[in-house]
C-alpha positions as CSV (number, residue, x, y, z in Angstrom):
1,M,-0.6,11.6,-12.7
2,E,-1.3,10.1,-9.3
3,V,-4.7,8.5,-8.8
4,S,-4.2,7.5,-5.1
5,S,-3.0,9.1,-1.9
6,Y,-0.9,6.1,-1.2
7,R,2.6,5.0,-2.2
8,P,3.6,1.4,-2.4
9,R,4.7,-0.4,0.8
10,N,8.5,-0.4,1.4
11,P,9.8,-3.4,-0.5
12,G,11.9,-5.8,1.6
13,H,10.7,-4.3,4.9
14,D,9.8,-6.8,7.7
15,Y,6.2,-5.9,8.7
16,Y,6.2,-8.6,11.3
17,G,9.2,-7.2,13.2
18,R,9.8,-4.3,15.5
19,G,9.2,-0.8,14.1
20,T,7.3,2.4,14.4
21,Y,4.9,3.7,11.6
22,L,2.9,6.7,10.7
23,I,-0.4,5.3,9.4
24,T,-2.7,7.3,7.1
25,L,-6.2,6.1,6.2
26,V,-8.5,8.0,3.8
27,V,-12.3,7.9,4.0
28,N,-13.8,6.5,0.8
29,G,-14.7,9.3,-1.6
30,R,-13.0,11.8,0.8
31,E,-16.3,12.3,2.6
32,S,-16.0,14.5,5.8
33,L,-17.3,11.9,8.3
34,L,-14.8,12.0,11.1
35,S,-14.7,15.6,12.3
36,R,-15.5,19.2,11.4
37,F,-14.0,22.6,12.1
38,V,-16.2,24.9,14.1
39,N,-15.9,28.6,14.9
40,D,-15.0,29.2,18.5
41,V,-14.1,32.7,19.6
42,A,-13.2,31.6,23.1
43,H,-10.5,29.3,21.8
44,E,-8.7,31.5,19.3
45,S,-5.3,30.0,18.2
46,P,-2.5,31.5,16.0
47,A,-4.1,29.7,13.1
48,G,-7.5,31.2,13.7
49,R,-10.7,30.8,15.7
50,E,-11.7,27.4,14.3
51,R,-11.2,24.2,16.3
52,L,-11.6,20.6,15.3
53,V,-14.6,18.8,16.8
54,L,-15.0,15.0,16.4
55,T,-18.2,13.5,15.1
56,P,-19.6,10.5,17.1
57,L,-17.9,8.3,14.5
58,G,-14.6,10.1,14.9
59,E,-14.9,9.6,18.7
60,A,-15.5,5.9,18.2
61,I,-12.5,5.6,15.8
62,Q,-10.2,7.4,18.3
63,R,-11.3,5.0,21.1
64,A,-10.7,2.0,18.8
65,W,-7.2,3.2,18.0
66,Q,-6.4,3.5,21.7
67,Q,-7.8,0.0,22.2
68,I,-5.5,-1.6,19.6
69,P,-2.8,-2.7,22.2
70,A,-5.3,-4.5,24.4
71,R,-7.0,-6.1,21.4
72,Q,-3.7,-7.3,19.9
73,S,-2.3,-8.6,23.3
74,I,-5.0,-11.3,23.1
75,H,-3.2,-12.6,20.0
76,G,0.2,-12.3,21.5
77,N,1.1,-9.1,19.6
78,H,2.8,-6.4,21.6
79,V,2.2,-2.9,20.2
80,V,1.7,0.6,21.6
81,V,0.0,3.6,20.0
82,H,1.5,7.1,20.4
83,A,-0.8,9.6,18.8
84,C,-3.8,9.9,16.5
85,V,-6.0,12.5,14.9
86,C,-9.3,12.2,13.0
87,M,-9.3,14.9,10.3
88,P,-12.6,15.4,8.5
89,D,-11.8,13.0,5.7
90,H,-8.8,11.1,6.8
91,F,-7.0,9.6,9.8
92,H,-3.4,9.7,11.0
93,G,-2.0,7.5,13.8
94,V,1.5,6.4,15.0
95,I,1.9,2.8,16.1
96,E,4.9,1.0,17.4
97,V,5.6,-2.8,17.2
98,L,7.6,-3.8,20.3
99,D,8.3,-7.4,19.6
100,P,8.2,-9.7,16.5
101,M,4.6,-10.7,15.8
102,S,2.6,-13.6,14.4
103,W,0.4,-10.9,12.7
104,S,1.8,-8.4,10.1
105,L,1.3,-4.7,10.5
106,G,-1.1,-5.0,7.6
107,D,-3.2,-7.6,9.5
108,I,-3.5,-5.2,12.4
109,I,-4.5,-2.2,10.3
110,Q,-7.0,-4.2,8.3
111,A,-8.6,-5.4,11.6
112,F,-8.8,-1.8,12.8
113,K,-10.3,-0.7,9.5
114,A,-12.9,-3.4,9.6
115,F,-13.9,-2.4,13.2
116,C,-14.2,1.2,12.0
117,T,-16.5,0.2,9.1
118,S,-18.6,-1.7,11.6
119,C,-18.9,1.3,13.9
120,W,-19.9,3.5,10.9
121,Q,-22.6,1.1,9.6
122,Q,-24.0,0.4,13.1
123,G,-24.3,4.2,13.6
124,L,-26.4,4.3,10.4
125,G,-28.6,1.4,11.7
126,L,-27.2,-1.0,9.0
127,P,-25.9,-4.5,9.3
128,T,-22.2,-4.7,9.2
129,S,-20.7,-5.6,5.8
130,V,-17.4,-7.0,7.1
131,N,-18.6,-10.6,7.0
132,R,-21.6,-10.0,4.8
133,P,-22.4,-12.8,2.3
134,I,-23.0,-11.4,-1.2
135,S,-26.0,-13.6,-1.6
136,A,-27.8,-11.1,0.5
137,D,-27.7,-8.6,-2.3
138,C,-28.5,-11.0,-5.2
139,R,-32.3,-11.2,-4.5
140,G,-33.3,-7.9,-6.0
141,E,-33.6,-6.9,-9.6
142,G,-30.6,-5.7,-11.6
143,A,-27.9,-7.9,-9.9
144,P,-25.1,-8.5,-12.3
145,D,-24.9,-12.1,-13.7
146,W,-21.4,-12.6,-12.4
147,L,-22.6,-11.7,-8.9
148,R,-25.4,-14.3,-9.0
149,A,-23.0,-16.9,-10.3
150,K,-20.5,-16.1,-7.6
151,A,-23.1,-16.4,-4.9
152,A,-24.5,-19.7,-6.4
153,M,-21.0,-21.3,-6.4
154,H,-20.9,-21.1,-2.6
155,G,-24.3,-22.6,-1.8
156,N,-26.3,-21.5,1.2
157,E,-23.3,-20.0,3.1
158,G,-22.6,-17.5,0.3
159,A,-19.3,-15.9,-0.7
160,L,-18.2,-13.1,1.6
161,V,-17.6,-9.6,0.2
162,R,-13.9,-9.8,1.3
163,S,-13.4,-12.8,-1.0
164,L,-14.1,-10.7,-4.1
165,S,-11.3,-9.3,-6.3
166,K,-10.6,-5.6,-6.2
167,K,-12.4,-5.1,-9.6
168,Q,-15.3,-7.3,-8.4
169,R,-15.6,-5.3,-5.2
170,Q,-15.8,-2.0,-7.2
171,E,-18.6,-3.4,-9.3
172,Y,-20.4,-4.8,-6.2
173,Y,-20.2,-1.5,-4.4
174,T,-21.5,0.4,-7.4
175,F,-24.5,-2.0,-7.4
176,V,-25.3,-2.1,-3.7
177,G,-24.5,1.6,-2.9
178,R,-22.1,3.6,-0.7
179,Q,-23.4,2.4,2.7
180,Q,-22.2,-1.2,2.1
181,R,-18.7,0.1,1.2
182,P,-15.8,0.0,3.7
183,L,-15.4,3.3,5.6
184,F,-11.8,3.7,4.4
185,D,-10.1,3.2,1.0
186,D,-8.8,-0.3,0.3
187,N,-5.1,0.7,0.8
188,Y,-3.3,2.7,3.4
189,D,-0.1,4.6,3.7
190,D,2.6,3.5,6.2
191,T,5.7,5.7,6.7
192,V,8.5,3.7,8.4
193,C,10.2,5.5,11.3
194,L,14.0,5.9,10.7
195,D,15.2,6.8,14.2
196,E,14.1,8.4,17.5
197,R,14.2,11.9,16.0
198,H,12.0,10.8,13.1
199,R,9.6,9.2,15.6
200,Q,9.2,12.4,17.5
201,A,8.6,14.2,14.2
202,M,5.9,11.7,13.3
203,I,4.1,12.4,16.6
204,A,4.5,16.1,16.2
205,Y,3.1,15.9,12.6
206,V,0.0,14.1,13.9
207,H,-0.6,16.7,16.6
208,D,0.0,19.6,14.2
209,N,-2.4,18.4,11.5
210,P,-5.4,20.5,12.6
211,R,-3.3,23.6,12.6
212,R,-2.0,22.8,9.1
213,A,-5.5,22.3,7.8
214,Q,-6.6,25.7,9.3
215,L,-3.7,27.5,7.7
216,R,-4.5,25.9,4.3
217,R,-8.1,27.3,4.6
218,L,-6.9,30.7,5.8
219,L,-3.9,31.1,3.4
220,P,-4.9,29.4,0.1
221,D,-2.5,31.5,-2.0
222,F,0.5,30.7,0.1
223,L,-0.3,27.0,0.6
224,H,-1.4,26.3,-2.9
225,R,-0.9,22.7,-4.2
226,C,-0.8,22.2,-8.0
227,L,-0.1,18.8,-9.6
228,H,0.8,20.4,-12.9
229,V,2.1,23.9,-13.4
230,Q,3.9,24.6,-16.7
231,I,7.1,26.8,-16.5
232,G,9.0,27.4,-19.7
233,G,7.6,24.3,-21.4
234,R,8.3,21.9,-18.5
235,S,5.7,20.6,-16.1
236,Y,6.1,20.6,-12.3
237,G,4.2,19.7,-9.2
238,A,4.1,22.7,-6.9
239,F,3.3,23.6,-3.3
240,G,3.6,27.1,-1.8
241,N,3.5,30.7,-3.0
242,L,3.4,30.6,-6.9
243,F,3.8,34.4,-6.9
244,L,7.5,34.0,-6.3
245,L,7.8,32.9,-9.9
246,R,6.9,36.4,-10.9
247,W,9.6,38.2,-8.9
248,P,11.8,40.4,-11.1
249,R,15.1,38.8,-10.1
250,K,15.8,35.1,-9.4
251,V,19.3,34.0,-8.4
252,Q,20.5,30.4,-8.6
253,V,22.5,28.9,-5.7
254,M,24.7,26.1,-7.1
255,C,27.6,24.6,-5.2
256,H,29.6,21.5,-6.1
257,R,30.7,19.3,-3.2
258,R,34.4,20.1,-3.7
259,H,36.3,23.2,-4.5
260,P,37.6,22.8,-8.1
261,V,41.2,23.9,-7.0
262,S,41.7,23.0,-3.3
263,R,39.3,20.0,-3.4
264,L,38.2,21.0,0.1
265,P,34.4,20.8,0.9
266,Y,33.2,23.9,-1.0
267,E,31.2,25.2,2.0
268,Q,34.4,25.4,4.0
269,T,36.2,27.7,1.5
270,D,36.6,31.5,1.3
271,D,34.9,31.3,-2.2
272,Y,31.7,29.9,-0.6
273,A,31.8,32.7,2.1
274,S,32.1,35.3,-0.7
275,D,29.2,33.7,-2.6
276,C,27.0,33.8,0.5
277,R,27.7,37.5,1.0
278,Q,26.7,38.2,-2.6
279,W,23.5,36.1,-2.3
280,E,22.5,37.7,0.9
281,A,23.2,41.2,-0.4
282,A,21.0,40.4,-3.4
283,I,18.2,39.3,-1.1
284,M,18.5,42.4,1.1
285,E,18.3,44.7,-2.0
286,G,14.8,43.4,-2.5
287,C,12.9,41.8,-5.4
288,T,15.3,38.7,-5.4
289,V,14.3,35.1,-4.8
290,I,16.9,32.3,-4.3
291,V,16.5,29.2,-6.5
292,T,18.2,26.0,-5.6
293,P,17.6,22.2,-5.3
294,G,19.6,22.2,-2.0
295,I,21.5,19.0,-2.8
296,S,25.1,19.7,-2.0
297,R,26.1,20.8,1.5
298,G,26.6,24.4,0.4
299,E,23.2,24.5,-1.3
300,Q,21.6,22.9,1.8
301,L,23.1,25.6,4.1
302,M,21.8,28.4,2.0
303,K,18.4,26.8,1.6
304,N,18.1,26.4,5.3
305,E,19.2,30.0,5.9
306,C,16.5,31.2,3.6
307,I,13.8,29.1,5.4
308,D,15.0,30.1,8.9
309,R,15.1,33.8,8.0
310,S,12.0,33.9,5.7
311,F,14.1,34.9,2.7
312,P,12.2,34.3,-0.6
313,L,13.1,30.8,-1.9
314,I,12.1,28.5,-4.7
315,H,13.2,25.0,-3.7
316,L,13.4,22.2,-6.4
317,Q,13.1,18.7,-5.1
318,A,13.3,15.3,-6.8
319,T,10.5,13.8,-4.7
320,P,7.2,14.0,-6.6
321,I,4.3,16.3,-5.3
322,G,1.2,14.2,-5.5
323,R,-2.5,14.9,-4.7
324,Y,-2.1,14.6,-1.0
325,W,1.6,15.4,-0.6
326,K,2.6,17.9,2.2
327,P,6.0,19.3,3.2
328,E,7.4,18.7,6.6
329,L,6.8,21.3,9.4
330,K,9.7,23.7,8.7
331,R,9.0,24.1,5.0
332,F,5.2,24.1,5.6
333,D,5.5,27.1,8.0
334,A,7.8,28.8,5.4
335,C,5.1,28.4,2.8
336,A,2.5,29.8,5.2
337,R,4.7,32.9,5.6
338,G,4.6,33.3,1.8
339,S,8.4,32.9,1.5
340,L,8.7,29.5,-0.1
341,L,7.6,27.7,-3.3
342,I,8.5,24.0,-3.7
343,L,8.7,22.6,-7.2
344,A,9.0,19.0,-8.2
345,P,9.7,18.3,-11.9
346,W,7.8,15.5,-13.5
347,D,10.0,12.8,-14.9
348,I,13.3,14.2,-13.7
349,D,15.1,11.1,-14.9
350,A,13.8,11.6,-18.4
351,M,16.3,14.5,-18.8
352,G,19.0,12.0,-19.6
353,D,22.5,11.0,-18.6
354,V,25.1,13.7,-17.6
355,N,28.7,13.2,-18.8
356,G,27.9,9.5,-19.5
357,I,26.7,8.9,-15.9
358,P,23.2,7.2,-15.7
359,K,20.3,9.6,-15.4
360,D,19.0,8.0,-12.2
361,S,22.3,8.6,-10.3
362,D,22.7,11.3,-7.7
363,Y,25.3,12.9,-9.9
364,S,23.0,13.3,-12.9
365,R,20.0,14.3,-10.7
366,F,22.2,17.0,-9.1
367,H,23.1,18.5,-12.5
368,N,19.6,18.1,-14.0
369,L,17.9,19.8,-11.1
370,N,20.5,22.6,-11.3
371,T,19.8,22.9,-15.0
372,L,16.1,23.3,-14.1
373,A,17.0,25.9,-11.5
374,A,18.9,27.9,-14.2
375,E,15.8,27.7,-16.5
376,I,13.6,29.0,-13.7
377,C,15.9,31.9,-13.1
378,A,15.7,32.9,-16.7
379,F,11.9,32.4,-16.8
380,D,10.1,35.7,-17.0
381,G,6.7,34.6,-18.3
382,E,3.5,33.6,-16.6
383,A,3.3,30.1,-15.1
384,K,0.4,28.1,-16.6
385,I,-1.6,26.0,-14.2
386,I,-2.9,22.9,-15.9
387,A,-6.2,21.6,-14.5
388,D,-5.5,18.5,-12.5
389,K,-7.5,15.5,-13.7
């Protein structure tokens, strides 16, 4: 089970070089400190009458994000910021590195996080903890022995909080209280931009975040995220309309890449056209949901057809669904319409090799995911939602 909203950094990526990134920071403890949704009849949107209003802290953080290029230019680092949004308990921003830097992206984000922590603590009337010596907290009763020893090792200057190990910081913050903690979690998520289309999608995602949050509040049954739902003895992560599992008829769409006889791409053959007519006829008859991993080109075409036309669809994906995972815009909107359920099996590679080909290969994952699709089509019981720990 995931215990963090972050995935590891991209191994081998050059974080000193040019690139564009979607950055996500999460407020410690998921506290709603940056913004709030308020009811506003005069500004009704398709998602409802709520609109996002920044807190003073959120306004300060938004200004700080816009100031990053100017602050970094002093150090000879050339960056631009494209978009940001302060959600109640997390922050998204898109930043682009224009030229190779002496700082890494991590250095820039850590400096931004430290500035945000200072803004938060100053707003509370507290001294900033960014360069706070731990000796300042060793005078009272109950200070752990290791903390007193650590402070004594550094004489009058005192060790700084940032010099502590992760485990030591956790103990330290438990002792001194929440208001001396950083505003954001230790880590952060960086999604590396792949191309110009991806960059535009990142920016659109940031701007669309408030609408997504409103829809999740208005349509909890259609935008339901479960880390563990048990279907026929297997455990999946799920996002979307779980009621689709209870539909009377589920039809699997499975297409190999090549026709077994002609060896043409299967989606270009008459057999594929015939299959599509049968699948669509089943959908139009009602009470039918399509089930597919959408891996081969033929499966992808049918999956996209279902999403575009709001046909009922259960989509299996190999990418895990974690605590804060969200689908991209197209699938998110399909979930909001109630026409899509996304399932991600836990430990897909544990299903084993296929025809002697390693289990972590695309070939074996294709067959294993389609095996799961067949199982779901045969499933006629009640999905069991396991309480997420």
